[in-house]
N, C-alpha and C positions, 0 to 999 in steps of 0.2 A: 504493499499499499504506500509506503513512504515515498517511493521514487516518483509516483505520479504527480505530486503537488508541484514541483518546479515546472513541470511541463504546462500544467494548468495556468500557473502564474505567468509563464511566458506568454501563452496565448492571450491571457487577459490583458497584459501590457501591450502586446502587439495590437490587439484589437482597439484598445482605448486610443491609439495613435491615429486611428483613421476617424477624424471628426471633420466632416465636409459640410459646407453651407448648403449645397443642394445635392444631397447624397443619392447616388444611384444604388439601388438594391438588386442584386442578381435574381433573375427569374429562374425558378427551378420547377420543371414539369415532368411528370412520369411519362414515359414513352413505352414502358412494357413493365412486366413484373419486376425486373431487376435492371431497369435502365433509366437514366435520369438525363434530361436536356437542360443545359445552363445556358442562359442568355445574359450577357453583360458587356457594356461599352460597345455595342454594335457587333458583338462576336457571339457566336452560338456553337456549342459543341456537346456532343452525347457522350455519356459515360456509362460503361457497363459496370454495375455494382455486384460484387461476389455475393451470392446467396448466403443467407445464414447457414452456418455449418452445424451439424449435430456432433456432439461428442458421445463416443460410446464408451460405457464403463462395463467391465466384466468382472464378475465375482466380488463385488463389494461385500465384505463381512459385516454383518449387522446382528445385533440382539434386539428384537422387536418388543416394544411395549404394546400392550392392548391398545387398539384404535379407540379413540375417545371422540365420537361425533360432536359432542357438545363443546369440545376445546376450540380455542381460537383457530381461524381458518389456516394459519400458517404453522400450527403446532397441535395438530390433532394427534399426531403420533411422532414418528422419528423421520426427519428429512432425509432424503437421499444426499450423500456428501456433495454430489455434483451440483445440486441446485441450492446449496445452502449459502446464505448471505450471513453476516454477522448477526447472531441471535436467532435467525429464523430461516425462512426459505424464500425463493424468488418465484413469484407467480408466473405461471405459463412456461416456466422453463423446461419442465419435464415433459417428455414426449408421451402422450397417452397410449396404452397398449404395447409399450416397448419392454415392459418388465418381465423377467422370468425370475422367480424366486425358487431357489433349490436348497436342499438339505446339506449339499456338499458343493465344492467347486465344479464348474461346468466339465472338467477334465475327468472327474470321477464317473465312471460307468454306472455306479450304484446310487448316484444321487437321486433324490426323490424331488419332482417338481410340484410345488405346492400350488393350489388353485385360489384365484381371487375370488372374494366374497364367500368363500368356503373356510379357508384357512388365514387369509389376510385381507385387509381392505386398504384402499388408496384414497387419498384427497388428490386428484389429478391436477388440480389447478396449482396447488402449492407443492406438489411433489413430496408428500410424507406418506409413510407406510407403518401400519400396525398390524399386530396379529388379532385373530379373533379368538376369544377364550375358548370356545367350544371346538376350535379347529385342530389340525394336526400339529401346529407349531407349539412346542412346549415352553413353559416359562424358562427364561435363560438360555433357550437353545440358539445356537449360532445358525444364521441362514446367510446364503451367498446370492446377492441380487445382481442381475445385469439389466441394464436399461440405456436409454438415450436421453440427451437433454441439449438444449440449444443455449449459446451464449450471445450476449450483446456486443455491439461494435459501434464505434463512430468513425466514419470515413470523412475526410476533409476534402473540399474542392477549393483550389487556390488560383489566384491570378499570378502568373509568373512575371518577372521583370520584363520580358520581351513582349508581354501582352497576350501570351498564350494561357491556356488552362491546364491545370494538372490535378490528379487525384492522389491524395495521400491516405492509403489505408490504415485504420487504426487497429489496435490489439483487442482481441476478444476478452471479455470478462463476463462471468455470469451475472454480476450486478452492477459493477462500477467500471465500465469501459472508460479508457483513457481518450481524451481528445489528442490526436497526434500532434506532435511538435511541429510548429510551422516554422520553417527555415527563414533566416533573415532575407529580406527582399522579396518575399511573397506575401500576398494578402489572402486572408481567409474570406471567400465569397459565400460559403455555406457548408452545411454538414448533412450527412445522410446517417440517420440513426437506425442501425439494425437492432430492432428492440426485442431481442431474444429469438425464441422459436417461432418464426413467422414464415408464412408460405410466399408472400410476395410484399413488396413495398406499397405503402399508401401515403397520402398527402401528410399524414401525421409524421411520417419519418423524415420529412424534408424541413431543414432549417436554414434558409437563407439569412445571412447575418446582416445586421444593421447597427449603426451606432447606438449604444445604450443611452437612454434618457438620463438627464442629470437629476440627482436627488437634492432638493431643497428642504431642509428641516423645518418644521412648524416654528419651533422656537430653538435658540441655541443655549449651550450650557451656561454661559455667562449670565443669562437672563433667568434661567430657571433653577439653576443650583448655585447661586452666588457665593454661598459660604464655601463649598467645596472648591469652586473655581477660583476663589481668592486665595485659599490655602495652596492650591497647585501653583499659582503664579508667585507666590511668596516663598516657595520651596519648603513648606511645612509638611507634616505627616497627615496623610488622608487614609482613612479606613473605608474601603469599599467592599460591599457584600454582594456577591452574585447570587441571587435567590431564584430558584426555578425547580423545573422537574428533571427528567432524565437527560435532557439536552444540556443542562447546568451540571448535574451530577456527573455524567458523561464517563462512565466507566468503560466505554468502548474505544476511547482515543487516549494517546499519551497526554499527560497533564499540560504540555506546552501547546498541544493543538486545540484545547477547549477555547470556546469563544472568549470567555473571561480572561484567560490567560493571554491570548492574542491582543485583547483589548488593552490590558494592563501594560504589556510590553511596548505597545505603540504610544499609550498615554504617557509612559515613563520618557520616551524620546521626545515627546512634545513638551514635557515639563521635567527637564533632567535633574533639576535641583530638589524636586519634590520627593518625599518618602512615601511611597505608596504600598499600603498593605491590602492583600486580597483575602477576603473570607469567602469560602465556598459553602453554599448551602442548598443542596439539591435533593429532591426525592423522586425517584423514578416512578412512573405510573400514577402520579398524583397531580393535583392542581392547587391553586392558591387557597381555595376553600378547604381543601384537605388539611393544610397547616392550621387554619383557623379553627377546624373542628377538633384537633387533637387536645386531649386532657392535659392538665399540668403534670409534669414528670415525664411525658412522652419524649422519646428522642427527637420528635419532629414537631414539638409544640410551638406554636407561632409566637407567643410572647417570650418564651425563654430562648428559642434559637434564633429569632430575628430581632424583635424589639429590644430585649434586655442585652443583646450583645453591643448595642448602641453604635452601630457603624455611622460614619459621617454620610455616606451615600449607599443606597440600595439600587442596584441595576437588576430589574426583574425580568425574567423570561419564562413564560408559561404557555408553551404550544397546547398543554392540556387544558387551558382555559378557553380554547378555540370554540368550545360548545356554547359559551355564554352569549346570550342576546345583548344588544346594545343596552337594554334596560338592566340586565343582569350586571354588565360591566359598570354601570353607573352606581349601582347599590353595592356591590361588592368592593369596588376599588374606592369608593367615597370612604368607606370604613377603614381601608388600609391608610388613605391619605390622611385621615384624622388621627389615626394613631402615630403616624410618622411626623406629622406637624406638632403634635403634642410633645414629642421627644427630640424635635430639631433635626430629624433624619430628612435629608433630601433624596429625591426619587427620579430615575430615569427607567422608563418602561420600554422594553424591546417588543415590536410586533413579531409574530411567529414566522417562522420559515414555512415555505410550501411543504406539504406532506403528500401521501399518495393521492394521485389525481382523482380517483374515485371517491375518496374521502371528501375532496374539496368540491365535487360536483363538476370537475373538469373533464372535457371530452378529448382535449389535446394539451400537450406541453408547448405548443407554439402560440404566440399572440395572447399571452396571459399577463399583460401589464398590470391589470387591475385584480387584486386579491378579492375573490367573491365571498369571502367568509363574513357574516354579519359581525362577528366578534371584532374583526379588524376595523370595519366602519365604526362600531361602538367605541373602540379604543382611541380612534382619531377624534371622536366627538368628546370623549372624556378628556383627552389631554388638552384639546383646545379650550374646552369650558373651564378647566382648573389650572391652566398654565403649567402643564406637566411636560417634561422633555420626552419626546417620542423618537426612539432609534428605530427606524422603519425598515427593519430587516426584510420584511415581506416584500418591499419595493425592489430591492436588490435581487431577491429570487424572481421576481416577475420579469426581470431584465435578462435572465440567463439564456433564454431562447434567442435573443438578439446576438448573443456571442456564440451561437451554435451548440449551446449545451442544454440537453434535456435535463431539468432540474433533478429528476428522480435518480439520475445516475450518480449523484452526489450523496445518496443515502446508503450508508453502510449495511443496514438492515433491509434495503429495499422498500422502506415504509416511512420512516420519519426520523432517523438518527443521522445527521449530516457528518460528512468527513471533514477533514481540515479546511479544505476550500470552502465547503458549506459553512462552517464555523466562522470563517475569515469574513463573510458577509455581515454577520453580527457586528464584528469589529469596525467594519467599513462604515455601518450606519452609525455606531456609537461615535467613532472619531469625527464624523461629519459635524456633530453637535459642537466640537471643540475648535472648529475652524474659525 
């Protein structure tokens, strides 16, 4: 995983340099199942795209739990290793009907082949398998599974220095394909996202690039957190608490890759004389109300773990608050605001990153500048009404398609946990407040 981030950052920097007054965007059209025609600057060229390739796995050794139809879709049983993302599985990567489950390796002539729906069950969407308690697979028995699955890939179409076009194939990955490195002197015109095990390309797989929109914060830090801002300018000690859910707790990335660590590193460069202390307070799978509901003495009691710590500044991230209506945002966050004001704690709220498209009601990852979640609209209303600093990370996620990046490819679990680059977008939004 580590080696992909410099590539992403190189591409980001390259893309940001193309800021044109009257920008021409490449036109990308499908001309066949696996062919794309690109038109730009009066030139047209057709490209043959390598089809999605299937990977074949033979005799993967597994010990199957009992299949649990009531479990979460991505974890009703044991994911096949090939389709596993961090923590769960990748939807639609497994090739249905490709599995063969045996009692011994396929080379063993005495191997027994087990039957689906008699001895084991599958969730074909998410590629996980479990035994049936009444079937022939015993508790703790090893089985050997052969199957096929598809990987994702991002190919880049570039403009060369001589005006010709070129195709740079990406490397395949089951969940987090890399945008290929764009050599100096070439401009990225668009990308083709091979989104896993697909039979043909569709319009949803085409990402012509354009200049990302500029983010203008509603309020700046100097106006909304004046005490903290003054301490930073004077080189004093500032205690910052990152408060949130699993994206803040972030047990899935190295500490230095977390959004709050990237933010503090950059804030320290902005105010080199200041002494910045970072306090981490995250709780996976919970939201802000979960903290406030915890009783005294609980490891996650809101008063003891947030308020009584007395940070100078709380930077809050709760993607798990995304189910809040605008009215719920106002009622819940007004209570938090009153608690903070009573104790002299200043506050920055981060809008959430984009999560799985179907959870957000999105049919495509292209043309998604505006976050459709009512929570985000309510968050903006709340911050405007109460003069709270908003670090609009969702804005940056909504611009990724303009850079040729399907945002879901930044999720290490293929659902809602961002990688280092995805975390950096929070830091981008936060640092914009300090310009």
